[in-house]
LUMFIZA-430382 format. One line per field, with one value per atom (N, C-alpha, C): residue number from 1; x, y, z; atom name; residue in one letter. Coordinates in steps of 0.1 Angstrom, whole numbers, plus 2048, in hexadecimal, padded with zeros to 3 digits. Layout:
pos NUM / ...
east X / ...
north Y / ...
up Z / ...
site CA / ...
code A / ...
! end
This chain:
pos 1 / 1 / 1 / 2 / 2 / 2 / 3 / 3 / 3 / 4 / 4 / 4 / 5 / 5 / 5 / 6 / 6 / 6 / 7 / 7 / 7 / 8 / 8 / 8 / 9 / 9 / 9 / 10 / 10 / 10 / 11 / 11 / 11 / 12 / 12 / 12 / 13 / 13 / 13 / 14 / 14 / 14 / 15 / 15 / 15 / 16 / 16 / 16 / 17 / 17 / 17 / 18 / 18 / 18 / 19 / 19 / 19 / 20 / 20 / 20 / 21 / 21 / 21 / 22 / 22 / 22 / 23 / 23 / 23 / 24 / 24 / 24 / 25 / 25 / 25 / 26 / 26 / 26 / 27 / 27 / 27 / 28 / 28 / 28 / 29 / 29 / 29 / 30 / 30 / 30 / 31 / 31 / 31 / 32 / 32 / 32 / 33 / 33 / 33 / 34 / 34 / 34 / 35 / 35 / 35 / 36 / 36 / 36 / 37 / 37 / 37 / 38 / 38 / 38 / 39 / 39 / 39 / 40 / 40 / 40 / 41 / 41 / 41 / 42 / 42 / 42 / 43 / 43 / 43 / 44 / 44 / 44 / 45 / 45 / 45 / 46 / 46 / 46 / 47 / 47 / 47 / 48 / 48 / 48 / 49 / 49 / 49 / 50 / 50 / 50 / 51 / 51 / 51 / 52 / 52 / 52 / 53 / 53 / 53 / 54 / 54 / 54 / 55 / 55 / 55 / 56 / 56 / 56 / 57 / 57 / 57 / 58 / 58 / 58 / 59 / 59 / 59 / 60 / 60 / 60 / 61 / 61 / 61 / 62 / 62 / 62 / 63 / 63 / 63 / 64 / 64 / 64 / 65 / 65 / 65 / 66 / 66 / 66 / 67 / 67 / 67 / 68 / 68 / 68 / 69 / 69 / 69 / 70 / 70 / 70 / 71 / 71 / 71 / 72 / 72 / 72 / 73 / 73 / 73 / 74 / 74 / 74 / 75 / 75 / 75 / 76 / 76 / 76 / 77 / 77 / 77 / 78 / 78 / 78 / 79 / 79 / 79 / 80 / 80 / 80 / 81 / 81 / 81 / 82 / 82 / 82 / 83 / 83 / 83 / 84 / 84 / 84 / 85 / 85 / 85 / 86 / 86 / 86 / 87 / 87 / 87 / 88 / 88 / 88 / 89 / 89 / 89 / 90 / 90 / 90 / 91 / 91 / 91 / 92 / 92 / 92 / 93 / 93 / 93 / 94 / 94 / 94 / 95 / 95 / 95 / 96 / 96 / 96 / 97 / 97 / 97 / 98 / 98 / 98 / 99 / 99 / 99 / 100 / 100 / 100 / 101 / 101 / 101 / 102 / 102 / 102 / 103 / 103 / 103 / 104 / 104 / 104 / 105 / 105 / 105 / 106 / 106 / 106 / 107 / 107 / 107 / 108 / 108 / 108 / 109 / 109 / 109 / 110 / 110 / 110 / 111 / 111 / 111 / 112 / 112 / 112 / 113 / 113 / 113 / 114 / 114 / 114 / 115 / 115 / 115 / 116 / 116 / 116 / 117 / 117 / 117 / 118 / 118 / 118 / 119 / 119 / 119 / 120 / 120 / 120 / 121 / 121 / 121 / 122 / 122 / 122 / 123 / 123 / 123 / 124 / 124 / 124 / 125 / 125 / 125 / 126 / 126 / 126 / 127 / 127 / 127 / 128 / 128 / 128 / 129 / 129 / 129 / 130 / 130 / 130 / 131 / 131 / 131 / 132 / 132 / 132 / 133 / 133 / 133 / 134 / 134 / 134 / 135 / 135 / 135 / 136 / 136 / 136 / 137 / 137 / 137 / 138 / 138 / 138 / 139 / 139 / 139 / 140 / 140 / 140 / 141 / 141 / 141 / 142 / 142 / 142 / 143 / 143 / 143 / 144 / 144 / 144 / 145 / 145 / 145 / 146 / 146 / 146 / 147 / 147 / 147 / 148 / 148 / 148 / 149 / 149 / 149 / 150 / 150 / 150 / 151 / 151 / 151 / 152 / 152 / 152 / 153 / 153 / 153 / 154 / 154 / 154 / 155 / 155 / 155 / 156 / 156 / 156 / 157 / 157 / 157 / 158 / 158 / 158 / 159 / 159 / 159 / 160 / 160 / 160 / 161 / 161 / 161 / 162 / 162 / 162 / 163 / 163 / 163 / 164 / 164 / 164 / 165 / 165 / 165 / 166 / 166 / 166 / 167 / 167 / 167 / 168 / 168 / 168 / 169 / 169 / 169 / 170 / 170 / 170 / 171 / 171 / 171 / 172 / 172 / 172 / 173 / 173 / 173 / 174 / 174 / 174 / 175 / 175 / 175 / 176 / 176 / 176 / 177 / 177 / 177 / 178 / 178 / 178 / 179 / 179 / 179 / 180 / 180 / 180 / 181 / 181 / 181 / 182 / 182 / 182 / 183 / 183 / 183 / 184 / 184 / 184 / 185 / 185 / 185 / 186 / 186 / 186 / 187 / 187 / 187 / 188 / 188 / 188 / 189 / 189 / 189 / 190 / 190 / 190 / 191 / 191 / 191 / 192 / 192 / 192 / 193 / 193 / 193 / 194 / 194 / 194 / 195 / 195 / 195
east 7B8 / 7B9 / 7C0 / 7BF / 7B9 / 7C0 / 7CE / 7D3 / 7CD / 7BF / 7B8 / 7B6 / 7AD / 7AC / 7A4 / 79F / 796 / 79F / 7AE / 7B5 / 7BC / 7C0 / 7C2 / 7BE / 7B1 / 7A5 / 7A5 / 7A3 / 7A0 / 7AD / 7BE / 7C6 / 7CA / 7C2 / 7C5 / 7BA / 7B1 / 7A4 / 7A7 / 7AD / 7B4 / 7BB / 7C9 / 7D3 / 7CB / 7C4 / 7BD / 7B8 / 7AD / 7A7 / 7B2 / 7BC / 7C7 / 7D1 / 7D0 / 7DB / 7D3 / 7C4 / 7C0 / 7C4 / 7C6 / 7CD / 7DB / 7E8 / 7EB / 7F1 / 7E7 / 7E4 / 7E2 / 7D6 / 7D7 / 7E4 / 7EC / 7F7 / 7FF / 804 / 80C / 803 / 7F5 / 7F6 / 7FC / 7F7 / 7FD / 80B / 815 / 823 / 825 / 818 / 81C / 81E / 812 / 814 / 81A / 824 / 82B / 835 / 839 / 848 / 847 / 841 / 83D / 84C / 859 / 861 / 86B / 85C / 865 / 86D / 870 / 879 / 874 / 873 / 86F / 875 / 87F / 88B / 881 / 882 / 87D / 86A / 866 / 859 / 854 / 860 / 861 / 866 / 872 / 86F / 867 / 85E / 856 / 848 / 846 / 83D / 840 / 84E / 853 / 851 / 854 / 852 / 840 / 839 / 82A / 827 / 830 / 829 / 82F / 843 / 842 / 839 / 836 / 82F / 824 / 81B / 80F / 814 / 81D / 81F / 825 / 82D / 830 / 823 / 81B / 811 / 806 / 802 / 7F9 / 805 / 80B / 815 / 814 / 81C / 81A / 80F / 803 / 7F8 / 7F4 / 7F4 / 7F9 / 7FE / 809 / 815 / 80D / 803 / 7FA / 7F7 / 7ED / 7E1 / 7E7 / 7F3 / 7F7 / 803 / 7FF / 80D / 803 / 805 / 7FD / 7F1 / 7E9 / 7DD / 7D4 / 7D7 / 7D0 / 7D7 / 7E3 / 7EA / 7E5 / 7E6 / 7E1 / 7D4 / 7CC / 7BF / 7BC / 7C5 / 7C3 / 7D0 / 7D5 / 7D9 / 7D8 / 7CA / 7C1 / 7BE / 7B9 / 7B6 / 7BB / 7C5 / 7D2 / 7D4 / 7D3 / 7D3 / 7CE / 7C2 / 7BF / 7C7 / 7C6 / 7CC / 7DA / 7E1 / 7ED / 7F1 / 7E6 / 7E3 / 7E1 / 7D9 / 7D7 / 7E3 / 7E7 / 7F3 / 7FD / 7FE / 80F / 806 / 7FC / 7F8 / 7F3 / 7F3 / 7ED / 7FA / 805 / 813 / 81E / 818 / 820 / 818 / 80A / 805 / 805 / 803 / 808 / 812 / 81E / 82C / 830 / 826 / 828 / 822 / 815 / 80F / 814 / 820 / 829 / 831 / 83A / 847 / 842 / 835 / 830 / 82C / 82A / 825 / 835 / 841 / 84D / 854 / 856 / 85E / 854 / 85B / 85C / 855 / 84B / 848 / 855 / 859 / 863 / 872 / 86C / 879 / 877 / 878 / 875 / 87B / 885 / 897 / 892 / 889 / 882 / 87B / 870 / 861 / 867 / 873 / 878 / 873 / 869 / 865 / 876 / 877 / 87E / 87D / 884 / 881 / 87B / 87A / 878 / 868 / 865 / 852 / 84E / 854 / 852 / 851 / 856 / 854 / 84B / 846 / 83D / 82C / 830 / 823 / 821 / 82C / 828 / 824 / 824 / 81F / 815 / 80C / 7FF / 7F8 / 7FF / 7F2 / 7F1 / 7FE / 7F6 / 7FA / 7F2 / 7EE / 7E3 / 7DA / 7D0 / 7CD / 7DC / 7E1 / 7DF / 7E2 / 7E6 / 7DC / 7CF / 7C5 / 7C0 / 7C8 / 7C0 / 7CB / 7D2 / 7DE / 7CE / 7C0 / 7B7 / 7B3 / 7B1 / 7A9 / 7B0 / 7C1 / 7CA / 7CF / 7C6 / 7C9 / 7C5 / 7C0 / 7C0 / 7C8 / 7CF / 7DA / 7E5 / 7EC / 7FA / 800 / 80B / 816 / 81E / 81D / 820 / 811 / 804 / 7FE / 7FC / 7FF / 804 / 810 / 816 / 824 / 81E / 818 / 812 / 803 / 7FD / 7F2 / 7FB / 802 / 807 / 813 / 814 / 820 / 813 / 809 / 802 / 7FD / 7FB / 7F5 / 801 / 80C / 81A / 818 / 818 / 819 / 80E / 802 / 7F4 / 7FB / 7FA / 7FE / 808 / 818 / 81F / 819 / 812 / 80E / 803 / 7FC / 7F4 / 7FB / 802 / 809 / 812 / 819 / 820 / 815 / 809 / 7FD / 800 / 7F9 / 7F8 / 805 / 80E / 81B / 819 / 81B / 816 / 80B / 803 / 7F8 / 7FA / 802 / 7FF / 80C / 816 / 81E / 81C / 815 / 812 / 808 / 7FC / 7F7 / 800 / 805 / 811 / 81A / 81D / 823 / 81C / 811 / 805 / 800 / 803 / 7FA / 80A / 80E / 81F / 81E / 81D / 81D / 812 / 805 / 7F9 / 7FB / 807 / 803 / 80B / 80F / 816 / 80A / 804 / 7F8 / 7ED / 7E6 / 7DE / 7E4 / 7F3 / 7F3 / 7F1 / 7F7 / 7F6 / 7E7 / 7DC / 7D2 / 7CF / 7CB / 7CC / 7D1 / 7DA / 7E1 / 7DC / 7D9 / 7CE / 7C2 / 7BD / 7B1 / 7A9 / 7B8 / 7BA / 7B9 / 7C2 / 7C5 / 7B8 / 7AC / 7A1 / 79B / 799 / 790 / 793 / 7A5 / 7A8 / 7A4 / 7A8 / 79E / 794 / 788 / 778 / 775 / 778 / 773 / 777 / 786 / 788 / 785 / 785 / 77C / 76C / 768 / 755 / 750 / 759 / 74E / 754
north 780 / 78B / 795 / 7A3 / 7AD / 7B9 / 7BA / 7CA / 7D3 / 7D6 / 7DF / 7EB / 7F6 / 800 / 7F9 / 7F2 / 7EC / 7E5 / 7D9 / 7D7 / 7E3 / 7EE / 7FA / 801 / 800 / 80B / 7FD / 7F1 / 7E7 / 7E9 / 7E9 / 7EC / 7F7 / 7FD / 80B / 811 / 80B / 80D / 800 / 7FA / 7EC / 7EE / 7F7 / 803 / 807 / 812 / 81B / 815 / 808 / 805 / 801 / 7F7 / 7EF / 7F9 / 80A / 80F / 821 / 81B / 821 / 81C / 810 / 811 / 818 / 816 / 81C / 827 / 830 / 83F / 846 / 83B / 843 / 83E / 833 / 830 / 83F / 844 / 84D / 85B / 857 / 866 / 86A / 85C / 85C / 85C / 857 / 85B / 866 / 871 / 87F / 883 / 882 / 88B / 885 / 87D / 871 / 87A / 87C / 880 / 88F / 899 / 8A2 / 8AB / 8AA / 8B0 / 8A6 / 89A / 893 / 89A / 897 / 89C / 892 / 89E / 892 / 884 / 884 / 87A / 86B / 86D / 866 / 862 / 86A / 86C / 860 / 863 / 858 / 84C / 845 / 83C / 837 / 839 / 837 / 831 / 83F / 839 / 82B / 82E / 821 / 815 / 816 / 808 / 805 / 80A / 809 / 800 / 80A / 80B / 7FB / 7F7 / 7E8 / 7DB / 7E1 / 7D4 / 7D4 / 7DA / 7DF / 7D6 / 7D7 / 7D1 / 7C3 / 7BB / 7AD / 7A6 / 7AE / 7A5 / 79B / 79F / 79E / 798 / 798 / 78F / 786 / 787 / 776 / 76F / 778 / 770 / 765 / 770 / 769 / 75E / 75F / 752 / 743 / 748 / 743 / 73E / 740 / 73C / 735 / 736 / 72C / 71E / 721 / 716 / 711 / 711 / 713 / 716 / 715 / 718 / 718 / 70B / 701 / 70B / 708 / 713 / 71C / 726 / 734 / 73A / 72A / 72F / 731 / 721 / 725 / 731 / 738 / 741 / 754 / 750 / 759 / 761 / 757 / 754 / 75F / 75C / 765 / 775 / 777 / 783 / 792 / 796 / 79B / 79E / 796 / 791 / 796 / 794 / 798 / 7A9 / 7AD / 7BE / 7C2 / 7BC / 7BC / 7C1 / 7B9 / 7B9 / 7C7 / 7C0 / 7CD / 7D9 / 7DC / 7EB / 7F1 / 7E6 / 7EA / 7F0 / 7E2 / 7E5 / 7F0 / 7F5 / 7FF / 80F / 811 / 81C / 819 / 812 / 810 / 819 / 812 / 81B / 825 / 827 / 83C / 843 / 838 / 83E / 844 / 838 / 83D / 83E / 840 / 84B / 85A / 85D / 868 / 870 / 864 / 867 / 86A / 864 / 863 / 86E / 876 / 87E / 88F / 897 / 8A7 / 8A7 / 8B3 / 8B8 / 8B9 / 8C4 / 8C2 / 8B6 / 8AE / 8A3 / 899 / 8A2 / 89A / 88F / 890 / 885 / 873 / 875 / 86C / 868 / 86E / 86B / 867 / 860 / 861 / 84E / 848 / 83B / 835 / 827 / 822 / 817 / 815 / 80C / 7FF / 7F9 / 7E9 / 7F2 / 7F8 / 7FB / 801 / 80A / 808 / 7FE / 7F1 / 7DF / 7DE / 7E0 / 7DA / 7DE / 7EC / 7F4 / 7F2 / 7F0 / 7EC / 7E0 / 7D4 / 7C8 / 7C7 / 7CD / 7CF / 7D9 / 7E0 / 7E8 / 7E0 / 7D7 / 7D2 / 7C4 / 7C0 / 7AF / 7AC / 7B3 / 7AF / 7B0 / 7B2 / 7BA / 7A4 / 7A0 / 78F / 786 / 78C / 786 / 78C / 79C / 79F / 794 / 788 / 782 / 777 / 77A / 76E / 774 / 784 / 78A / 78B / 78C / 78A / 77D / 772 / 761 / 75C / 765 / 75D / 76D / 771 / 776 / 773 / 772 / 76B / 777 / 772 / 777 / 785 / 78A / 792 / 7A0 / 799 / 7A4 / 7A5 / 79B / 799 / 7A8 / 7A5 / 7B0 / 7BF / 7BE / 7CC / 7D3 / 7CC / 7CB / 7D1 / 7C8 / 7C9 / 7DA / 7DD / 7E8 / 7F4 / 7F3 / 800 / 7FF / 7F4 / 7F3 / 7FC / 7F6 / 7FE / 80C / 812 / 821 / 82B / 824 / 829 / 828 / 81F / 824 / 82C / 82D / 83B / 845 / 84A / 856 / 854 / 84D / 850 / 853 / 84A / 84A / 85A / 85B / 86A / 875 / 873 / 87E / 87C / 86E / 86B / 874 / 86C / 878 / 883 / 88F / 89F / 8A3 / 897 / 8A0 / 89E / 897 / 88E / 899 / 897 / 8A5 / 8B3 / 8BD / 8C6 / 8C5 / 8BB / 8C0 / 8BA / 8B3 / 8AF / 8BB / 8C3 / 8CE / 8D8 / 8D7 / 8E3 / 8DC / 8CF / 8C8 / 8C3 / 8C9 / 8C2 / 8B8 / 8B8 / 8B0 / 89F / 8A7 / 8A1 / 898 / 89C / 88F / 885 / 882 / 874 / 867 / 86D / 86F / 867 / 874 / 870 / 862 / 864 / 859 / 84E / 847 / 83C / 838 / 83F / 83D / 83E / 843 / 840 / 834 / 829 / 821 / 815 / 818 / 80F / 809 / 817 / 817 / 80D / 811 / 80D / 7FD / 7F6 / 7E8 / 7E3 / 7EA / 7E0 / 7E3 / 7EE / 7F2 / 7DF / 7DF / 7D3 / 7C5 / 7C1 / 7B6 / 7B6 / 7BD / 7BD / 7BD / 7C2 / 7C0 / 7B4 / 7B0 / 7A2 / 796 / 794 / 78D / 78C / 795 / 797 / 797 / 79B / 7A1 / 79C
up 6FC / 704 / 6FD / 6F7 / 6F2 / 6FA / 6F6 / 6FA / 6F4 / 6FA / 6F3 / 6FE / 6FB / 708 / 712 / 715 / 71C / 726 / 723 / 72D / 732 / 72B / 72E / 73C / 736 / 741 / 74F / 74B / 757 / 761 / 75B / 75F / 76C / 765 / 767 / 777 / 775 / 77D / 78A / 789 / 78F / 79C / 78F / 798 / 79F / 79F / 7A6 / 7B5 / 7B3 / 7BD / 7CB / 7BD / 7CB / 7CF / 7CD / 7D1 / 7D9 / 7D9 / 7E9 / 7F8 / 7F9 / 806 / 805 / 800 / 7FF / 7FF / 7F8 / 7F8 / 805 / 80E / 81D / 822 / 825 / 82A / 822 / 816 / 815 / 817 / 81B / 822 / 82E / 835 / 84A / 848 / 83A / 83C / 839 / 833 / 830 / 83A / 841 / 855 / 85A / 859 / 867 / 866 / 853 / 853 / 849 / 850 / 846 / 844 / 845 / 840 / 832 / 82B / 822 / 80F / 80E / 800 / 7F8 / 7E9 / 7DD / 7DD / 7DE / 7D8 / 7E5 / 7F3 / 7FC / 7FA / 7F5 / 7EF / 7E0 / 7DC / 7CD / 7D3 / 7DA / 7E6 / 7EA / 7F3 / 7F9 / 7F2 / 7E7 / 7DE / 7D4 / 7D3 / 7C9 / 7D0 / 7DE / 7E3 / 7E5 / 7E8 / 7E2 / 7DC / 7CB / 7BF / 7B7 / 7C1 / 7BB / 7C3 / 7D0 / 7D7 / 7CD / 7CA / 7C3 / 7B5 / 7B2 / 7A4 / 7A6 / 7B3 / 7B2 / 7BA / 7C2 / 7C7 / 7BF / 7B4 / 7AD / 7A2 / 79D / 795 / 7A0 / 7AB / 7B7 / 7B2 / 7B4 / 7B2 / 7A7 / 7A0 / 78B / 78A / 794 / 792 / 79A / 7A7 / 7B0 / 7A9 / 7A4 / 799 / 792 / 789 / 782 / 782 / 794 / 797 / 7A3 / 7AF / 7BA / 7C2 / 7BC / 7BE / 7CB / 7CE / 7DA / 7E2 / 7E2 / 7F1 / 7F1 / 7E7 / 7E5 / 7EB / 7E9 / 7ED / 7F9 / 800 / 810 / 816 / 812 / 815 / 817 / 80B / 80A / 818 / 821 / 82D / 837 / 837 / 840 / 839 / 82D / 827 / 82B / 834 / 83C / 84D / 84E / 85E / 860 / 852 / 84F / 84F / 847 / 840 / 853 / 85A / 86A / 870 / 874 / 87B / 87A / 872 / 867 / 866 / 863 / 860 / 872 / 87C / 88B / 88F / 88C / 88E / 891 / 880 / 87C / 888 / 881 / 88A / 897 / 89F / 8AF / 8AF / 8AB / 8AB / 8A6 / 899 / 896 / 8A6 / 8AE / 8B5 / 8C2 / 8C1 / 8D0 / 8CD / 8C1 / 8BE / 8BD / 8BA / 8B9 / 8C9 / 8D3 / 8E1 / 8E5 / 8E0 / 8E9 / 8E5 / 8D8 / 8D1 / 8D3 / 8D2 / 8D3 / 8C4 / 8C2 / 8BB / 8AD / 8B3 / 8AA / 8A3 / 8A7 / 8A7 / 89C / 890 / 884 / 87C / 881 / 87C / 886 / 890 / 896 / 88B / 887 / 87F / 875 / 86A / 863 / 862 / 853 / 857 / 853 / 858 / 856 / 847 / 842 / 835 / 83B / 842 / 845 / 84B / 853 / 854 / 842 / 83A / 831 / 826 / 825 / 825 / 828 / 837 / 83D / 832 / 837 / 830 / 822 / 818 / 80E / 80A / 814 / 814 / 818 / 822 / 827 / 821 / 81B / 80D / 806 / 802 / 7F5 / 7F5 / 7FC / 802 / 7FA / 7FE / 7F5 / 7E5 / 7DB / 7D4 / 7D0 / 7D7 / 7D3 / 7CA / 7D2 / 7C9 / 7BD / 7BB / 7AA / 79F / 7A9 / 79D / 797 / 7A1 / 79A / 78C / 78F / 782 / 77C / 77A / 76C / 771 / 772 / 76D / 75F / 75D / 74A / 740 / 746 / 73E / 73E / 731 / 72E / 737 / 738 / 742 / 73C / 730 / 72C / 72B / 72B / 732 / 743 / 747 / 755 / 75C / 755 / 756 / 752 / 746 / 744 / 74C / 752 / 75E / 76B / 76B / 77C / 77B / 76F / 76C / 76C / 768 / 766 / 776 / 782 / 78A / 794 / 78E / 798 / 794 / 786 / 784 / 78C / 78D / 78D / 7A1 / 7A9 / 7B5 / 7B7 / 7AE / 7B4 / 7B3 / 7A3 / 7A6 / 7B3 / 7B6 / 7BE / 7D1 / 7D0 / 7DA / 7E0 / 7D3 / 7D3 / 7D6 / 7D0 / 7D4 / 7DF / 7E9 / 7F5 / 800 / 7FA / 803 / 801 / 7F9 / 7F8 / 7FE / 803 / 806 / 818 / 819 / 827 / 82B / 81F / 825 / 828 / 826 / 822 / 832 / 832 / 83F / 84C / 846 / 853 / 857 / 851 / 855 / 859 / 858 / 861 / 866 / 870 / 877 / 881 / 87E / 88A / 88D / 8A0 / 8A9 / 8A6 / 8A6 / 8A2 / 896 / 888 / 87B / 883 / 889 / 88F / 894 / 89A / 89F / 894 / 88E / 885 / 879 / 87A / 86C / 873 / 881 / 887 / 887 / 88B / 884 / 87B / 871 / 864 / 85F / 864 / 85E / 869 / 877 / 878 / 874 / 873 / 86C / 85E / 854 / 84C / 84C / 85A / 858 / 85F / 867 / 86B / 859 / 856 / 848 / 841 / 83E / 83A / 83B / 848 / 84F / 851 / 852 / 852 / 846 / 839 / 82C / 82D / 82C / 82A / 832 / 83D / 843 / 843 / 83C / 841 / 832 / 82F / 81F / 814
site N / CA / C / N / CA / C / N / CA / C / N / CA / C / N / CA / C / N / CA / C / N / CA / C / N / CA / C / N / CA / C / N / CA / C / N / CA / C / N / CA / C / N / CA / C / N / CA / C / N / CA / C / N / CA / C / N / CA / C / N / CA / C / N / CA / C / N / CA / C / N / CA / C / N / CA / C / N / CA / C / N / CA / C / N / CA / C / N / CA / C / N / CA / C / N / CA / C / N / CA / C / N / CA / C / N / CA / C / N / CA / C / N / CA / C / N / CA / C / N / CA / C / N / CA / C / N / CA / C / N / CA / C / N / CA / C / N / CA / C / N / CA / C / N / CA / C / N / CA / C / N / CA / C / N / CA / C / N / CA / C / N / CA / C / N / CA / C / N / CA / C / N / CA / C / N / CA / C / N / CA / C / N / CA / C / N / CA / C / N / CA / C / N / CA / C / N / CA / C / N / CA / C / N / CA / C / N / CA / C / N / CA / C / N / CA / C / N / CA / C / N / CA / C / N / CA / C / N / CA / C / N / CA / C / N / CA / C / N / CA / C / N / CA / C / N / CA / C / N / CA / C / N / CA / C / N / CA / C / N / CA / C / N / CA / C / N / CA / C / N / CA / C / N / CA / C / N / CA / C / N / CA / C / N / CA / C / N / CA / C / N / CA / C / N / CA / C / N / CA / C / N / CA / C / N / CA / C / N / CA / C / N / CA / C / N / CA / C / N / CA / C / N / CA / C / N / CA / C / N / CA / C / N / CA / C / N / CA / C / N / CA / C / N / CA / C / N / CA / C / N / CA / C / N / CA / C / N / CA / C / N / CA / C / N / CA / C / N / CA / C / N / CA / C / N / CA / C / N / CA / C / N / CA / C / N / CA / C / N / CA / C / N / CA / C / N / CA / C / N / CA / C / N / CA / C / N / CA / C / N / CA / C / N / CA / C / N / CA / C / N / CA / C / N / CA / C / N / CA / C / N / CA / C / N / CA / C / N / CA / C / N / CA / C / N / CA / C / N / CA / C / N / CA / C / N / CA / C / N / CA / C / N / CA / C / N / CA / C / N / CA / C / N / CA / C / N / CA / C / N / CA / C / N / CA / C / N / CA / C / N / CA / C / N / CA / C / N / CA / C / N / CA / C / N / CA / C / N / CA / C / N / CA / C / N / CA / C / N / CA / C / N / CA / C / N / CA / C / N / CA / C / N / CA / C / N / CA / C / N / CA / C / N / CA / C / N / CA / C / N / CA / C / N / CA / C / N / CA / C / N / CA / C / N / CA / C / N / CA / C / N / CA / C / N / CA / C / N / CA / C / N / CA / C / N / CA / C / N / CA / C / N / CA / C / N / CA / C / N / CA / C / N / CA / C / N / CA / C / N / CA / C / N / CA / C / N / CA / C / N / CA / C / N / CA / C / N / CA / C / N / CA / C / N / CA / C / N / CA / C / N / CA / C / N / CA / C / N / CA / C / N / CA / C / N / CA / C / N / CA / C / N / CA / C / N / CA / C / N / CA / C / N / CA / C / N / CA / C / N / CA / C
code M / M / M / E / E / E / W / W / W / G / G / G / L / L / L / V / V / V / F / F / F / F / F / F / L / L / L / N / N / N / S / S / S / F / F / F / L / L / L / L / L / L / G / G / G / I / I / I / G / G / G / L / L / L / A / A / A / M / M / M / D / D / D / A / A / A / F / F / F / S / S / S / V / V / V / S / S / S / L / L / L / A / A / A / N / N / N / G / G / G / L / L / L / H / H / H / E / E / E / P / P / P / G / G / G / L / L / L / K / K / K / K / K / K / G / G / G / R / R / R / M / M / M / C / C / C / F / F / F / I / I / I / A / A / A / G / G / G / V / V / V / Y / Y / Y / A / A / A / F / F / F / F / F / F / Q / Q / Q / F / F / F / L / L / L / M / M / M / P / P / P / L / L / L / T / T / T / G / G / G / W / W / W / L / L / L / C / C / C / V / V / V / H / H / H / T / T / T / I / I / I / I / I / I / E / E / E / Y / Y / Y / F / F / F / S / S / S / R / R / R / F / F / F / T / T / T / V / V / V / L / L / L / L / L / L / P / P / P / W / W / W / I / I / I / S / S / S / L / L / L / V / V / V / L / L / L / L / L / L / L / L / L / F / F / F / I / I / I / G / G / G / I / I / I / K / K / K / M / M / M / L / L / L / L / L / L / E / E / E / A / A / A / A / A / A / G / G / G / S / S / S / S / S / S / A / A / A / G / G / G / D / D / D / E / E / E / G / G / G / S / S / S / R / R / R / T / T / T / L / L / L / G / G / G / T / T / T / G / G / G / T / T / T / L / L / L / L / L / L / M / M / M / Q / Q / Q / G / G / G / I / I / I / A / A / A / T / T / T / S / S / S / I / I / I / D / D / D / A / A / A / L / L / L / S / S / S / T / T / T / G / G / G / F / F / F / A / A / A / I / I / I / A / A / A / D / D / D / Y / Y / Y / P / P / P / L / L / L / A / A / A / A / A / A / A / A / A / L / L / L / V / V / V / A / A / A / A / A / A / A / A / A / I / I / I / I / I / I / A / A / A / A / A / A / V / V / V / T / T / T / F / F / F / A / A / A / I / I / I / C / C / C / T / T / T / A / A / A / G / G / G / L / L / L / A / A / A / I / I / I / G / G / G / K / K / K / K / K / K / A / A / A / G / G / G / T / T / T / S / S / S / L / L / L / S / S / S / A / A / A / K / K / K / A / A / A / S / S / S / V / V / V / L / L / L / G / G / G / G / G / G / I / I / I / I / I / I / L / L / L / I / I / I / L / L / L / I / I / I / G / G / G / I / I / I / E / E / E / I / I / I / F / F / F / I / I / I / K / K / K / G / G / G / V / V / V / F / F / F / F / F / F
! end
C-alpha cells in the first residue's frame, strides 16, 4: 500500500460518501435547534466525526479478528439505523407538537440523542472496514482521520444551513427536521436490505 495521491483522494471521497447521512441529520438538527452557537455546532459535528472515525476502524478490526461474526452482524445494520432514526425523528415531531414556537430551550438536542444519531448515521461505515482491510494499521488510522475531518466539515456546513433555515422557518423547523430523520432512516434501511 502506497501513501500516494490516490490513497488520500480515495479517503477524501470515501469521507464525502459516508458523511452524506450525517450531513442530512446535521441539517435537520440545525432546523430543530436554530439558536445554535459555534461551540455547540463544533460539538455536534465532532460527535458525528468521532463515529465516522471509529466505525471504519471497528470494521477494520473485525475484518482482522472476527470476520465470521461481523458478517452475520451486518444484516442487522440497516434495522439498527432505521430504529434509531425513527425513534429520534418521531421524538422531534412529538416535541414540535407539544411546544410553542418561541420555546427554544426545550428544542436543544440532548447528548444521548446526538450519540444515537452519530451511531445511526455512521453504522454503514462499519462496512468500510472491508474496503480498507488491506491497509496496515497506520494507513487505516490516517484514512479514518481523513473521513472524520471531511465529516466534521460537511456536518458543520449542514448545521449552519439548517440553522439559517430553522431561524426563518421557526415552529415548522422541528417538524421538517423530524421528517428528514425518518426519511433518512427509511433510505438507509431500503439501501441496506434491498440493494
